[in-house]
N, C-alpha and C positions, 0 to 999 in steps of 0.2 A: 537295208531295212528302212522303210519310209517312216517318217515322223508324223504323228497326228497333227492336224491343223489346230490352231487355237480355238476355232469355233467348235470343232469336234470334241476337243478336250472339255470345253465349257458345257457342251450338251451332255456328255457322259457324266460330268460332275453333278449336273442338275438331276439327271436320272437317278444317280446313286443317292442324292439327298432326298429326293421324293420317295424312293424305295425305303430308305431308313425311316423317314417320317411315317410312312404307312405301317411299317413293322412296329414302331413305337406306339402308334395309335391302337393297333390291334392288341399289343401287349397290355396297354392300359385298359382297353375294353375287357380283355380276358381277366385281368386282375379284378375289375369291378364285378364281373359276373361271378368269379370265384368267391369274392367276399359276400355277395348276395346269397349264394347257394349255401354258405356256411350257416348252420343253425336254422335252416329253412323250416324244418318240420316243427320246431318249437313254436315259431311265430304263426304257423298255419293253425296249430291246435289252439293257441291263445286267441287268435282272431275268431275262430268258430265258437270258443267258449264265451267270448265277449258278446257275440251276436245272440247266442243262446240265452245269456243272462238278460239281455235287453228284452228279448221276447217273453221270457218268464215274468219280468216286471210288468210288461204290457198286458199280458193275459191274466196274471194272478195277483197283482197288487190290489189289496182290498180297499174298499171305501169309494170306489167309482166304477161306473159302467165302462165296458170296452168302447162303446160309442163316444163317451166323453173323453176317454184317454186318447183316442185317435184325434179328436177335435183339439185337445190341449197340446198334443205333440207338435202340430203344425200351426198353432195359434199365432206364433210370432213370425211366421213365414208368409202367410197369405191373408188376404182381407177377410175371407169367410163371409162374403155377402154375394148375392146372386147365385146362391147354391141351388142344386137340383134336389127336389123333394121326391122321395120314393116312399109310397105307402105311409105318408104323414111324417117321415123322418128326413132331416136334411143331411146330405153328405158332408163330411168334415172339410172339404175344400170347395171353392167356388167353381162354377161351370167352366170358366176359362182355364183355370189352373188344372182342373181335372183333365181337360183336353191336352194341355201342354205336356204334363208329366206322365200321363198314361200313354200318350203317343210316344214319348221318349222310351219308356220300357218296352212297348210293343215293337217299336222300330229297331231298338238295340237287339232285342231277342231275335228278330228276323235276320238282321245283318250277320249276327254270329251264327245263326242256323244255316245261312247261305254260305258259310265259310269265308266271310269277309272280315274276320276278327283281326287280321294283320294287314288289311288293305291300307295303303298309305299314299294314295294319289287322289287329288281332288276330282270331283265329277267334271264332265264336260261343261263348257261355258253355257250352252243352252239350259242344262239341268241346274247349274248354279243360278242362272237368271230366274228360273222357275222357283227355286228354293227361296231366293230373295223376295219374289212376289208373294210367296206364302207368308213370309215374315211380315211384310208390309200389310198384308190383309188383316193380320191380327192387330197390328199397330193402329190401322184405320178403324177397326171395329172397337178397339179399346178406347180410342179417342172419342168416338161417337158416344160410347157408354159413359165416359167421364163427363162429357157435356151434359148428358141427361141427368146424371147424378148430381151435378152442381147447379142445376136449374138454368142452364144456358140453352141456346137454340141448338138442336141436334138434327142430323140428316135423316134418320129413320128410327123407328122405335126399337130400342135394344131388346134382344131376346136371348134367353139362355142357350137355345140350340145353336144360334149363331156364335155365341161366346165359345161353346165347346168345339164347334167346327173350326173356327179360326185359331183357337188354341191348339187343336190337334195338328193343323197345318204347320203352325210354328214349331211344335215339338218334333214333327216329322222332319222339318228342314234343319233343325238344330242337331239332331242325333248324328248324322254322318259327319258333320263338321267336328263334333266332339270326338268321334272315333278317329278321324283323320289326325287331329292334334295329339290325342293320346298315343297313337302308334308312332307318330313322328318324334315325339318327345321321349318316350320311355322304351320302346322296343329296340332290341339289338338286331332283330331279324324281320323288319317290316317288309312289305311287298310294295316297293315304291312305284311300280308300274301298274298296279291294280287299283282301279278307282273304287272308292268306298260306296259309290252308288251309280248304277246305270239305268237305262230307260225301263227295262223289265222290272228291276227292283223298285223303282219309283212307282210304277203302276201297281205292283203288288202291295206296297206300303199304303198307297191311297185306298186300295180295297180293304186291307186289314183295319186301318184306322176308320174307314167309313163304317165298317161293321161295328166297331167299338162305339162310335157316335150314335148309331141307331139303337144299340143296346142301352147306352146311358140315358136315352130319352124315351125308352120303351115303357117305363113305368112299372116294369115287372118287379114285384116285391123281393123275389129271391136274388135279384142282382144287387141289392143294397150293399151287402158285405163285400162281394168281389170288387165292386166299383169303389167302395170306401178304402179298401186296402190298396187297390191299384193306384188311386190318387195319392195316398199318403206315402206308400213305398216309392212311387215315382219321384216325388219331391225329394225325399231323403236320399234316394239313389243318385240323382243328378247332383245334389249338393255334396254328397260323399265323393263322387267322381272328381269334382272340382278340387276338393280338399286333398284328395289322393294325388292328383297331378302336381299340386304345389309341394306337398310334403315329400313325395318321392323325388322330385327334382332337387329339393334342398338337401336331401339325404344322399345324393350322388347316384341316383338310379337312371339318369338320362342315358338313353340308348344302351341299356344294360340288361334288359330282361328278355328272355326267350319264352317264358311261360307266365301266365297271370299269377300263378301260385307264388312266384318269386316276389310278389309285391306284398306278401303277408305282413312283413315288419312295418313298412310305412302305412299299410292299411289299418293296423292296430292304432297307430297314432292318429291317422285321418278319421277313424271312427270316434276317437275321443274328441278331437276338435270339432267334428260335425255335431256330436252330441252336446258339447258345451255351447256351440253357436246356436243350435236349435233351441236348447233349453233356456239359454240366456235371453234370447229374443222373446220366447213365450213368457218367461217370468216378468220381463219388463212390460209386456203388453197387459198381462193380468194385473200387475201392480199399478199400471196406469188406468185401470178401469175399462 
C-alpha cells in the first residue's frame, strides 16, 4: 500500500480546511437569515403603520397647506432656489434637485421592472465612462450656475431647463451604482454576473427621463402635484436608502437577505433616523431665518 507524498497530504489538508471554512460561513449565513426571518411579520406591519402615520400627518395636519408642508419637509435638504414655476406656483424643490431625485425614482422603478433587482455586477467600462460623463455634466453646469449666483464671470447664461436636464443625467447615473452597492452589501442571493445596466437599459432610461424633463417644463398646470410629490418623495427615498444601508449593515444584515421584506426591522429604524435628520435640518434652517 503506497503512502501519500507530503505534497499530496498538504494539498488534501488545505482542501479540507477550505471546505470546513465554507461550511462554517454557510452556517453563519443561515443563522443570520434565520434570525432575520424571526418576527418578520411584526416589523413589516410596524413599518407600514409608520409610513401611514407620516402620510396622515402630511395630508391632514391642520394649520398649513399641503403645498407649504411639502416645502417645509425638504427645506433643510435643498436650496429651494431656481425652482420651476407652474401656473404661478413654485415647486418645493429646485430644478436641479427635481431632476436628480425624480430620475432616481424613475430609473429605480425601471430597473426593478426589468427584473434587475438582484443584479450585482458593474456595467461595462464604456457605460461606466458615459455615466461618469453624465455626472460631470451636472457638476459643470452647477459650477457655472454658482459663478452666476455669486456675481463672477460665467460661461453661459444658466437656465432651469439645463439644471433639470443635467440633474436628471446625474440621477440616472447614480441609480445603478446605488443598486449595485445595495445588492453587494445586503443580499444573500445576488446575481454577481448580471450587470445593473446594459446598453438597451441605458437608452430606455434616457428616453424615460427625457419624457420627464419635457413634462417638467411643459407648463401644464395639472402636472404641478405629480411633479411636486415626485421631487419630494425622490429626495426622501434616496436619503432613506442611504440610512437603510448603514443601519442594516450595523445590525448584521450584510449578505443576509433574500427578500426586501426581510429589511422591515432596520427599515423602521432607518425611517426614524431619516425623519430626524430631515426634520432637524429643516428646523435649523427655519430657525436661522
